[in-house]
N, C-alpha and C positions, 0 to 999 in steps of 0.2 A: 487175586484177579477179580476185576469188577465187570458185572454185566448189566447192561441197562437198556430197555425198550419201551418206547410208547409208541402206539400206534392204534388209530381207529378206523378201520377201513371204510366205514360208513361216513365218515366225515370228509366232505369233498374239499375242504379248506387246509387239511393236514399236510399236503404236498406243498402247499404254497408256505404254510407256516414253517415248514421243515426247511424250506428254501431260505426263507427270512433268517431263522436260527444260524444257518451255515454262514450266509453273507455277514451277520452281526459278530459271528465268531471269527472270520477271516480280519473284519476290520479291527477288532479289540486286540487282535494278536499281530500287530504289524511287523513282529520280527521274523514272522514265517515259522517259527518253532510250534510244534505241537505239544501242548500240555498234557496229552495222554488222556486216559480215562478218568482221572483224577483232577482234570484241570476246571477250570471256571465254567460254571454253569451246569454241572452233573447234578442230577437229581438221584437220590437225596444228598446233600451236603452231608460230610461225616468228619469228626474230629476223634482221635483215638490219643490218650495220653495217658502216662504212667502216675500212679498215685502211690503214698507210702504203703498202701494196703494191697495195690496190684495193679489193674487197668480199667480204664474208663473209656467206653465209647459212647459218643453222642451223636445223634443222628436226627437232622431235621425232616420231619415228615407230618408237616401241617397239611389237615384235610384227610389223613388216613386214619381210619379207625383202627383202635388196637386190636380188634378182632381180625384185622385184615393184615397183620404183621406175623410173621413166623420167623424165627430165628434158630439156626442150627449150628451145631459145633462139629467138626470133624477134624481130629488133630489138634493142630495149632490153627486151623481157620474157622472163622466165624462168619456166617452168612445169614444176612437179613433180606428176607423177600417180603414183598407188600404189594399193595394194588390201591391206586387212587381213583375214584370215580369223579368225574365232574360232569354236573347235568346242567343243563339250562331250566330256568323256572318255568313250571308248569305253563303251558300255552304262551312260550316264549321262546327266544333264540338268542344267541351270543352276538352282541355288537362287538365285542373285543375279548379275545381269549388268549391268555399268557401263560396259565398255569397249566402245564402238563398233566395228562392223567394216564392210566394204565398201569402195567405192571413193572416193578423194579426189583432188582436184585444186587447187592453189594456185598463183598467179601472184603475181610480184613485178616491180615496175619498176624497172631498175637505172639507176644514173647514166650520164651520157653518156661519162666517161672511162674505163670498163671495157670489156674485151674478151671476150665471153660464147664466143666460139670457142676461148679458151684455157683455159676453165674446167675444174677438177678437183674430183672428189667423192669424198667417204670416208664410211664408215658405221661408227661404233664406238658399242657400249652403248646403242643405239637413237636415236643423234644422226646425222642427215646432215648433213654439213658441205660446202659448196661454196664454193670459192675462186674468185674471178674477178678477174685480174690486170688492172692497168690498161694502157691502150694505151700502145704505145711512146712515142707523141708527147705523151702526157700525163705522164709521168715526168719527174722533174728531171734534167737533164743537166749534168754538169761541163764547164766550158768552161776549157780552159787558156791560159795567157796566155806567149806567145812574146816572148822578147826581140828586139828588131830591131837 
């Protein structure tokens, strides 16, 4: 399940920008089918893929400080929370504002053969990478043959 929310009640343009995003979404999707919460334009974009050692989650979070990201695992779910602050320059204002700011939360369902308690996360160039290794019992084992 994915949750996301961006709002700044003090920003008078947020309602207008929200309307603009909705209109763009409608025109981009001329078929009328809703792509759901993982459709185009969802922040932050996330890719989940399997590797030989387990599972890798990569999330695009440019402008989010690593200290503002929390990762929680509960059973087979991995939830990433964060917050991106966007401020205008001192003594200035926005002329154009396209990058959303505020809090976000994304959840992904993990395969049964991975161990989220052993997960490791790294952050480089705006990409959060979470490596989740396979459980020991799920890893292939070499069985040696002894001569009798």
